[in-house]
C-alpha positions as CSV (number, residue, x, y, z in Angstrom):
1,M,-23.2,124.9,67.6
2,E,-25.7,123.0,69.4
3,Y,-24.9,122.8,72.9
4,N,-27.7,120.7,74.6
5,P,-26.5,116.9,73.4
6,L,-29.9,115.8,74.6
7,A,-31.1,117.5,71.0
8,S,-29.4,114.6,69.5
9,H,-31.1,112.1,71.6
10,I,-34.3,113.7,70.6
11,R,-33.9,113.0,67.0
12,A,-32.9,109.6,67.8
13,H,-36.0,108.8,69.5
14,T,-37.9,110.4,67.2
15,E,-36.5,108.7,63.9
16,A,-37.0,105.2,66.3
17,L,-40.3,106.1,67.2
18,E,-40.9,106.4,63.4
19,D,-39.3,103.2,62.0
20,L,-41.9,101.6,64.7
21,G,-45.0,103.4,63.3
22,S,-43.9,101.9,60.0
23,T,-43.5,98.6,61.4
24,I,-46.7,98.5,63.4
25,G,-48.8,99.9,60.1
26,E,-47.4,97.0,58.4
27,C,-48.7,94.8,60.8
28,R,-52.0,95.8,60.8
29,E,-52.1,96.1,57.2
30,E,-50.8,92.3,57.4
31,L,-53.9,91.3,59.6
32,E,-56.4,93.9,58.1
33,W,-55.4,91.4,54.6
34,F,-55.9,88.1,56.5
35,D,-59.1,89.3,58.4
36,A,-60.5,90.2,54.6
37,F,-59.3,87.1,52.9
38,E,-62.0,84.4,51.7
39,P,-60.2,81.2,51.0
40,A,-63.1,79.5,49.1
41,A,-63.5,82.9,46.7
42,M,-59.8,82.9,45.9
43,E,-60.1,79.1,45.2
44,S,-63.0,79.5,43.1
45,Q,-61.0,82.1,41.3
46,I,-58.0,80.0,41.0
47,A,-60.2,77.1,39.4
48,D,-61.5,79.6,36.9
49,A,-58.4,81.0,36.0
50,E,-56.8,77.0,35.5
51,A,-59.8,76.8,33.2
52,A,-59.1,80.0,31.2
53,V,-55.3,78.8,30.7
54,V,-56.7,75.5,29.5
55,D,-58.9,77.2,26.9
56,G,-56.5,79.7,26.2
57,E,-53.7,77.1,25.3
58,D,-56.3,74.9,23.1
59,R,-57.1,78.8,21.6
60,L,-53.5,79.2,20.6
61,A,-53.2,75.7,19.6
62,N,-55.8,75.9,17.2
63,L,-54.9,79.2,15.9
64,R,-51.3,78.2,15.2
65,T,-52.6,74.8,13.3
66,T,-54.4,77.5,11.1
67,I,-52.1,79.6,10.6
68,E,-49.4,77.1,9.6
69,G,-52.2,75.6,7.3
70,T,-52.6,79.3,5.6
71,R,-48.9,79.6,5.3
72,E,-48.3,76.5,3.3
73,Q,-51.3,77.0,0.8
74,A,-49.7,80.9,0.4
75,D,-46.1,78.1,-0.2
76,N,-48.4,76.3,-2.9
77,L,-49.8,79.6,-4.4
78,R,-46.3,81.6,-4.4
79,P,-45.4,79.5,-8.0
80,Q,-48.5,80.1,-9.4
81,T,-48.6,83.4,-9.3
82,R,-46.1,83.4,-12.1
83,L,-46.9,83.6,-16.1
84,Q,-47.4,80.3,-17.0
85,I,-46.9,79.7,-21.6
86,E,-46.4,76.1,-22.8
87,P,-43.0,76.6,-25.0
88,R,-44.5,75.2,-28.4
89,N,-47.0,78.1,-28.7
90,L,-44.1,80.7,-28.7
91,V,-43.6,79.6,-32.5
92,L,-47.6,80.4,-33.5
93,P,-48.4,83.9,-32.5
94,W,-52.5,83.3,-32.3
95,T,-51.7,80.5,-29.7
96,L,-49.4,82.9,-28.0
97,L,-51.6,85.6,-27.7
98,W,-54.1,83.2,-26.1
99,D,-52.3,81.7,-24.4
100,L,-51.0,85.0,-22.4
101,V,-54.2,86.2,-21.5
102,S,-54.8,83.1,-20.4
103,A,-51.9,82.5,-18.0
104,T,-52.3,86.5,-16.8
105,R,-55.7,85.7,-15.6
106,I,-54.9,82.7,-13.8
107,A,-51.7,84.7,-12.3
108,V,-54.4,87.3,-10.9
109,A,-56.5,85.0,-9.8
110,K,-53.6,83.1,-7.9
111,T,-51.9,86.5,-6.6
112,K,-55.5,88.2,-5.1
113,E,-55.8,84.4,-3.3
114,L,-52.1,84.6,-2.3
115,N,-52.6,88.1,-0.8
116,R,-55.8,86.7,0.8
117,C,-53.4,84.2,3.0
118,L,-50.7,86.5,3.8
119,V,-53.8,88.6,5.5
120,E,-55.1,86.0,6.7
121,I,-51.5,84.7,8.2
122,E,-50.8,88.0,9.2
123,N,-54.2,88.9,11.0
124,G,-53.8,85.5,12.6
125,Q,-50.1,86.2,14.2
126,S,-51.6,89.4,15.5
127,L,-54.1,87.6,17.3
128,E,-51.9,84.7,18.4
129,R,-49.5,87.7,20.0
130,E,-52.4,88.7,21.5
131,L,-53.3,85.3,22.8
132,A,-50.1,84.4,24.0
133,D,-49.5,88.0,26.1
134,G,-52.7,87.4,27.7
135,Q,-52.0,83.3,28.8
136,A,-49.0,84.9,29.9
137,M,-51.1,87.6,32.2
138,M,-53.2,84.6,33.2
139,L,-50.5,82.4,33.9
140,T,-48.7,85.5,36.2
141,R,-51.8,86.5,38.1
142,L,-52.3,82.4,38.5
143,A,-49.2,82.2,40.3
144,E,-50.1,85.2,42.6
145,M,-53.6,83.8,43.1
146,R,-52.0,80.4,44.3
147,D,-48.9,82.2,46.4
148,E,-51.8,84.9,47.9
149,L,-53.7,81.4,49.2
150,E,-50.3,79.6,50.5
151,R,-49.4,82.7,52.2
152,H,-52.8,82.7,53.8
153,S,-52.6,79.0,54.8
154,M,-48.8,79.9,56.6
155,F,-50.0,83.0,58.2
156,D,-49.9,82.9,61.8
157,R,-52.6,85.7,62.7
158,G,-52.0,84.9,66.8
159,A,-48.1,85.9,66.3
160,T,-48.6,88.6,64.7
161,G,-51.5,90.2,66.7
162,D,-49.1,89.2,69.8
163,R,-45.8,90.9,67.7
164,L,-48.4,94.0,67.3
165,G,-49.2,94.2,70.6
166,K,-45.5,94.1,71.8
167,L,-45.0,97.0,69.4
168,V,-47.3,99.2,70.3
169,A,-46.5,98.8,74.2
170,E,-42.9,99.3,73.0
171,A,-44.3,102.6,70.8
172,A,-46.1,104.1,73.9
173,G,-43.3,103.4,76.6
174,R,-40.5,105.2,73.8
175,S,-43.3,108.0,73.5
176,D,-43.3,108.8,77.3
177,E,-39.1,108.4,77.1
178,L,-39.1,110.9,74.1
179,D,-41.8,113.0,76.3
180,A,-39.6,112.7,79.1
181,L,-36.6,113.4,77.2
182,T,-38.2,116.7,75.7
183,A,-39.2,117.6,78.9
184,R,-35.2,117.3,80.0
185,A,-33.8,119.1,77.2
186,T,-36.8,121.9,77.7
187,A,-35.5,122.9,81.1
188,L,-31.8,122.4,80.4
189,D,-32.7,125.2,77.5
190,E,-33.9,127.1,79.9
191,E,-31.4,126.7,82.5
192,L,-28.8,127.4,79.8
193,E,-30.1,129.9,78.5
194,V,-28.8,133.2,80.3
195,P,-25.0,131.5,81.8
196,L,-24.5,130.3,77.8
197,K,-25.6,133.9,76.4
198,E,-23.1,135.5,78.9
199,Y,-20.4,133.1,78.2
200,L,-20.6,133.6,74.4
201,R,-20.9,137.5,74.7
202,R,-17.5,137.3,77.2
203,K,-16.2,135.3,74.8
204,S,-16.5,137.4,72.2
205,E,-15.0,140.0,74.0
206,L,-12.1,138.3,75.1
207,G,-11.4,137.4,71.3
208,D,-11.5,141.2,70.6
209,L,-9.3,142.0,73.2
210,E,-6.6,139.3,72.3
211,R,-7.1,140.3,68.8
212,K,-6.4,144.0,69.9
213,L,-3.5,143.1,71.9
214,E,-1.8,140.9,69.2
215,R,-2.2,144.0,67.0
216,A,-0.4,146.0,69.3
217,R,2.1,143.9,70.3
218,Y,3.1,143.6,66.5
219,Y,3.3,147.7,66.3
220,D,5.5,147.9,69.5
221,R,7.9,145.3,67.6
222,Q,7.9,146.8,64.7
223,L,9.2,150.4,66.5
224,G,11.8,148.3,68.1
225,L,12.9,147.6,64.4
226,A,12.2,151.2,63.2
227,E,16.1,152.6,61.7
228,N,14.4,156.4,62.3
229,G,12.3,158.6,63.4
230,R,10.6,158.9,60.5
231,E,9.7,155.2,60.5
232,R,8.7,155.4,64.2
233,R,6.1,158.4,63.3
234,Q,4.6,156.1,60.5
235,I,3.9,153.1,63.1
236,H,2.3,155.2,65.5
237,E,-0.2,156.8,63.0
238,E,-0.7,153.3,61.7
239,C,-1.1,152.2,65.1
240,G,-3.5,155.0,66.3
241,S,-5.6,154.9,62.8
242,D,-5.8,150.8,63.8
243,L,-6.7,150.8,67.4
244,G,-7.2,154.3,68.3
245,N,-4.4,154.7,70.1
246,S,-0.8,155.7,68.5
247,R,1.1,154.4,71.5
248,P,1.1,150.5,71.2
249,R,3.1,150.2,75.2
250,D,0.1,152.1,76.6
251,I,-2.5,149.5,74.7
252,I,-0.8,146.6,75.9
253,N,-0.5,147.6,79.5
254,S,-4.0,148.5,79.3
255,A,-5.2,145.0,77.7
256,V,-2.8,142.2,79.5
257,P,-4.4,142.7,83.3
258,K,-8.2,143.2,80.9
259,V,-7.1,139.9,78.9
260,A,-6.1,137.9,82.4
261,S,-9.5,138.8,83.9
262,A,-11.5,138.3,81.0
263,Q,-10.0,134.9,80.6
264,R,-11.0,134.1,84.0
265,D,-13.8,134.9,83.8
266,V,-14.7,133.1,80.8
267,A,-13.5,129.8,81.9
268,K,-15.6,130.1,85.0
269,L,-18.6,130.8,82.6
270,E,-17.9,127.7,80.8
271,Y,-16.6,125.5,83.1
272,R,-20.7,126.6,84.7
273,V,-22.3,126.1,81.3
274,Q,-20.0,122.6,80.9
275,D,-21.6,121.7,84.8
276,I,-25.2,123.1,83.8
277,I,-25.1,120.3,80.9
278,R,-23.6,117.6,82.7
279,R,-26.6,117.9,85.2
280,G,-29.1,118.1,82.8
281,T,-27.7,115.0,81.0
282,L,-27.2,112.7,84.0
283,D,-29.4,109.6,83.1
284,V,-30.1,108.5,86.7
285,Q,-32.1,105.3,86.7
286,K,-31.0,104.5,89.7
287,L,-29.8,105.7,93.1
288,I,-27.5,104.2,96.0
289,V,-28.1,106.2,98.9
290,D,-25.3,106.7,101.7
291,G,-27.7,106.2,104.7
292,S,-25.3,106.8,107.5
293,N,-23.8,109.8,105.9
294,L,-27.6,111.4,105.4
295,C,-28.2,111.2,108.8
296,Y,-25.7,114.0,109.9
297,E,-25.9,117.6,109.6
298,G,-21.9,118.4,109.1
299,D,-20.8,116.8,112.2
300,R,-23.7,116.7,113.7
301,L,-26.2,113.5,114.3
302,I,-29.5,114.4,113.3
303,G,-31.2,110.9,112.7
304,L,-33.4,110.0,109.9
305,W,-35.6,112.9,109.3
306,A,-33.6,114.5,106.9
307,L,-32.8,111.1,105.1
308,R,-36.7,110.1,105.3
309,A,-37.6,113.4,103.5
310,L,-35.5,113.1,100.5
311,L,-35.8,109.9,100.2
312,A,-39.6,110.1,99.3
313,R,-38.9,112.9,97.0
314,L,-35.9,110.7,95.0
315,A,-38.4,107.8,94.6
316,E,-40.6,110.0,92.4
317,D,-38.0,109.7,89.7
318,A,-35.8,107.1,90.3
319,E,-35.6,103.4,92.0
320,V,-34.2,104.0,95.2
321,L,-31.6,101.5,97.7
322,V,-30.8,102.8,100.9
323,I,-27.5,101.2,102.6
324,F,-26.4,101.7,106.3
325,D,-23.0,100.8,107.8
326,A,-23.4,98.5,111.0
327,S,-22.6,101.1,113.2
328,I,-25.6,103.5,112.7
329,V,-27.8,101.4,114.9
330,Q,-26.2,102.2,117.9
331,K,-25.4,105.6,116.8
332,L,-29.3,106.1,116.0
333,S,-29.9,104.5,119.6
334,V,-31.8,102.2,118.2
335,Q,-32.9,98.6,119.5
336,S,-31.7,96.3,116.7
337,T,-31.8,96.3,112.9
338,D,-35.5,95.4,112.7
339,A,-36.1,98.6,114.5
340,L,-33.9,100.5,112.0
341,R,-36.0,99.2,109.2
342,S,-39.3,99.9,111.1
343,Q,-38.8,103.4,110.8
344,M,-37.8,103.2,107.1
345,Q,-40.9,101.8,106.2
346,G,-41.9,101.5,102.4
347,M,-38.2,101.6,101.8
348,N,-35.8,99.3,100.0
349,V,-33.0,99.6,103.0
350,H,-29.8,97.1,103.4
351,I,-27.6,97.5,106.7
352,V,-24.4,95.6,106.2
353,A,-22.9,92.8,108.2
354,T,-21.3,93.9,111.9
355,K,-18.2,95.8,111.8
356,A,-18.1,95.5,108.2
357,G,-17.9,99.4,106.8
358,A,-20.6,99.7,104.1
359,D,-18.2,101.9,101.5
360,E,-17.5,98.8,99.1
361,T,-21.1,97.4,99.0
362,I,-22.1,101.0,98.3
363,L,-20.2,101.1,95.1
364,D,-20.6,97.7,94.3
365,A,-24.2,97.7,94.4
366,A,-23.7,101.0,91.9
367,K,-21.7,98.9,88.8
368,E,-24.4,99.9,86.2
369,P,-24.0,103.4,83.9
370,S,-27.2,104.5,84.8
371,T,-26.7,104.1,88.6
372,Y,-25.6,106.4,91.1
373,V,-24.1,107.1,95.0
374,L,-25.7,109.6,96.6
375,S,-23.1,110.4,99.4
376,N,-20.3,113.3,100.6
377,D,-17.8,110.7,100.7
378,R,-15.3,110.9,97.9
379,F,-14.5,106.9,98.3
380,A,-10.6,108.1,97.9
381,D,-9.7,104.2,98.7
382,F,-11.5,102.6,95.9
383,P,-10.4,104.3,93.0
384,E,-10.8,101.3,90.8
385,K,-14.6,100.9,91.4
386,A,-16.7,101.7,88.4
387,A,-18.8,104.9,90.1
388,V,-15.9,106.4,91.8
389,R,-13.8,105.7,88.3
390,E,-16.6,107.7,86.4
391,G,-17.9,110.1,88.7
392,R,-21.3,108.6,89.2
393,L,-21.4,110.1,92.7
394,I,-23.2,113.1,93.7
395,R,-22.8,115.0,96.7
396,H,-25.5,116.6,99.1
397,E,-25.5,119.3,101.3
398,I,-27.6,119.5,104.9
399,F,-28.5,122.6,106.4
400,D,-30.8,125.1,108.5
401,G,-34.0,122.4,107.8
402,R,-32.7,122.0,104.3
403,I,-31.7,119.7,102.0
404,L,-29.9,120.6,98.6
405,V,-28.7,118.1,95.7
406,H,-27.4,120.2,93.0
407,D,-27.0,117.5,90.6
408,L,-30.7,116.4,91.0
409,R,-32.3,120.3,91.4
410,I,-33.5,119.3,94.8
411,D,-33.9,122.1,96.9
412,M,-36.3,120.9,100.0
413,E,-37.2,121.5,103.5
414,Y,-36.9,118.7,106.1
415,S,-38.9,118.9,109.6
416,T,-37.7,117.3,112.6
417,R,-41.6,116.5,113.7
418,R,-43.9,113.4,113.3
C-alpha cells in the first residue's frame, strides 16, 4: 500500500514533463526542417518530376499503341495458322499431297509469326505495368513535393519559435516543480518511516490479539453448549492445542484489556501518521498572517519581534500578507498606521479600518485553495468562510524565545534585540 500521496503527483508530473519533452522535440524538428529546406531546389525537382511525368505519359501512350497494333496483327494471324486446302483438290490425290505440304508450311510460318506477336504483347504489357507503376510513384512523389513546398510557404517560423520558447520555459518550470515535489516526498517518507513502521507493527499485533480473542470466545461458547464432561474436556483440549491455554475464559480476561490498549495505541499512531501526511502534503502558496495574533505570547503582549522573525522565514517559501486590526496601533503604542508600517519594512502589510475587526478580512483574503491562514483564532463565528470550512487554518506557538509552526515544520528562535 502506498502511504505517501505525493508519489502519485510525482508520477503525473513526470508524465506531463515527458509529454512536454516530446512536443519540444517535434517543434525543434519542424524548425530544423524549415531552416534546411531550399525552396529553389525543390521547385527545380518539381519541374524535373513534371517533365518526367509528361515523358512517362508519352511513353505509355506509344507503348499502348504498339501493343494494340501487335494485338491486331495477332488477331489477323490466328486464322492463317490453320491448314487451308482447296476443296477441289480433295478428289485428286497427287494435288492433295502437294496442297497439304504447302498449307502446312504456311501454317507453321504463320504460327511462328503469331507466337512472336504474343511474346511481344506479353513483354509490352509487362513493360506497361512497370511504366504505370513508376508513373504512379512519380505522381505520388510530385504531390508530396508540392505539399512540402506549400507547407514551407505557409510555415510561420516566428510563431513556432515563440511556441518552442514557451514550451521550454514551461518544461523548466515543471522540472523545478518536480524537483520540489520530489524533495517534499522524500522528506515526507523520512518523517513517516518510524511512525508508519510502528503503526503497521502494532496494527498487525492488534489483529493477532483480536483473532485470538475471537477464537477464545468461540471455545467459551462451545463450553456453554457442551452436554457432558467428556465434551467439555475435549473442548478444553482443543483450546489448549489452538491457543496455548486450555481455559478460554482466562484467555478472554487477559486479552480484553490488551486489545483495548492496543486499539488505543493503534488509533493514536494512525492519527499521528495521518497528521504527518496532512502536513507533508499541504500546498501552501500564500499565507495570510493574523498579525495582531502573533504579537502575543499567550496573554502577554510581546510586540513585533516574533512576528518579524517568523515573516522573514515564511517569505522563503510562500507569498505572505500580514493583516492587523486597527486596535494594534494603540496596543503597540505606535503613533499611527504609517509608523507601524515603517516597522514592517519589506513586508506586505494591511491594517483594517478603524474599529473594524480583522477576522473577516483575513478569511476573505484566503479564498483560494492554496492560501492558508496563520492564526490561533479558530474563527468559530465564520463557519461559512472557505478557509474555515476547508480547514486551511495553521496554528503557532510562541514561548521562551521560540516560534513553532508544526504544520510548516518551523522551529526557530527570535530575539528581542535590535
